[in-house]
C-alpha positions in Angstrom: 0.1 0.0 -0.1 1.2 3.5 -0.7 1.4 6.0 1.8 -1.4 7.9 1.0 -3.9 4.8 0.9 -2.5 3.7 4.4 -3.2 7.2 5.7 -6.9 7.1 4.3 -7.4 3.5 5.7 -6.0 4.7 9.2 -8.5 7.9 8.8 -11.4 5.6 7.8 -10.7 3.4 10.9 -10.3 6.2 13.1 -13.6 7.7 12.2 -15.3 4.4 12.2 -14.1 3.9 15.9 -15.4 7.6 16.8 -18.4 7.1 15.4 -19.0 3.9 17.4 -18.0 5.4 20.4 -19.9 8.7 19.8 -22.9 6.5 19.3 -22.6 4.3 22.5 -21.9 7.5 24.6 -25.0 8.9 23.2 -26.9 6.0 23.9 -25.5 5.4 27.8 -26.2 9.2 28.3 -29.7 9.0 27.0 -30.4 6.1 29.3 -29.0 7.9 32.3 -31.3 11.0 31.8 -33.9 11.0 34.3 -37.5 11.7 33.1 -39.6 14.8 34.9 -42.4 13.8 36.9 -44.6 15.5 39.4 -46.1 15.0 42.8 -48.8 16.7 44.2 -47.2 17.8 47.4 -49.6 20.3 48.4 -52.6 17.8 48.4 -50.0 15.4 50.7 -49.4 18.5 53.0 -52.9 19.2 53.1 -54.1 15.8 54.2 -51.4 15.6 56.8 -52.6 18.9 58.3 -56.2 17.9 58.4 -55.1 14.5 60.2 -53.0 16.5 62.6 -55.8 18.9 63.3 -58.2 16.0 63.9 -55.8 14.3 66.3 -55.1 17.6 68.5 -52.0 16.7 70.1 -50.1 18.5 72.5 -47.3 21.1 70.7 -44.4 19.0 71.5 -46.3 15.5 70.3 -47.3 17.7 67.2 -43.9 18.8 66.3 -42.4 15.3 66.8 -45.1 14.0 64.5 -44.7 16.6 61.9 -40.8 15.7 61.7 -41.7 12.0 61.3 -44.1 13.1 58.5 -41.4 15.2 56.8 -39.0 12.4 57.3 -41.2 9.8 55.6 -42.3 12.1 52.8 -38.4 12.7 52.1 -37.7 9.0 52.2 -40.8 8.2 50.0 -39.6 10.9 47.3 -36.1 9.3 47.3 -37.4 5.8 47.0 -39.9 6.8 44.2 -37.5 8.9 42.4 -34.7 6.1 42.4 -37.1 3.2 41.6 -38.5 5.0 38.4 -35.3 7.2 37.4 -37.2 10.3 37.6 -36.8 13.7 39.1 -39.7 14.4 41.1 -41.1 18.1 40.9 -44.0 19.8 42.7 -46.8 19.7 40.5 -47.3 23.3 40.4 -44.0 23.9 38.9 -44.8 21.6 36.1 -46.7 23.0 33.5 -48.3 19.9 31.7 -47.4 16.5 30.6 -45.3 14.9 33.4 -46.6 11.7 35.0 -48.1 12.1 38.5 -46.4 10.0 41.1 -48.4 10.9 44.2 -50.1 7.5 44.7 -46.8 6.1 44.6 -45.2 8.6 47.0 -48.3 8.0 49.4 -47.7 4.1 49.3 -44.0 4.6 50.0 -44.7 6.6 52.9 -47.2 4.1 54.3 -44.2 1.7 53.9 -41.6 3.7 55.6 -44.0 4.2 58.6 -44.4 0.4 58.5 -40.7 0.0 58.5 -40.4 2.3 61.3 -43.1 0.6 63.2 -41.2 -2.8 63.0 -38.1 -1.2 64.1 -39.7 0.3 67.0 -41.3 -3.0 68.1 -37.9 -4.9 67.7 -36.2 -2.1 69.9 -38.9 -2.5 72.6 -38.4 -6.4 72.9 -34.7 -5.7 73.0 
């Protein structure tokens, strides 16, 4: 082969490898990009406030219950986001088109509460 044809073959091979790497990188990047989804945080908060008002506990108990609720909400948001590979935004921040995960977040909050109850009962038995 002449020097020019060898150079041409090397350039074609390099271009082919670059195209393959680029296509693979683009595909992997697309797989990692999370979708935007929503959760109706105002609804969840209103439900909690209504329930707390019905229970009418003391100020210290109410503060502790609110901290527990906020921790369960945070954990449920993290779990739901990771499970579905989505970025959860408040529904009011999303104009349209995002899938709503409010029901799943509620279910995850109940699961966290059950786990907490289990941990508490195990600690009591010790």
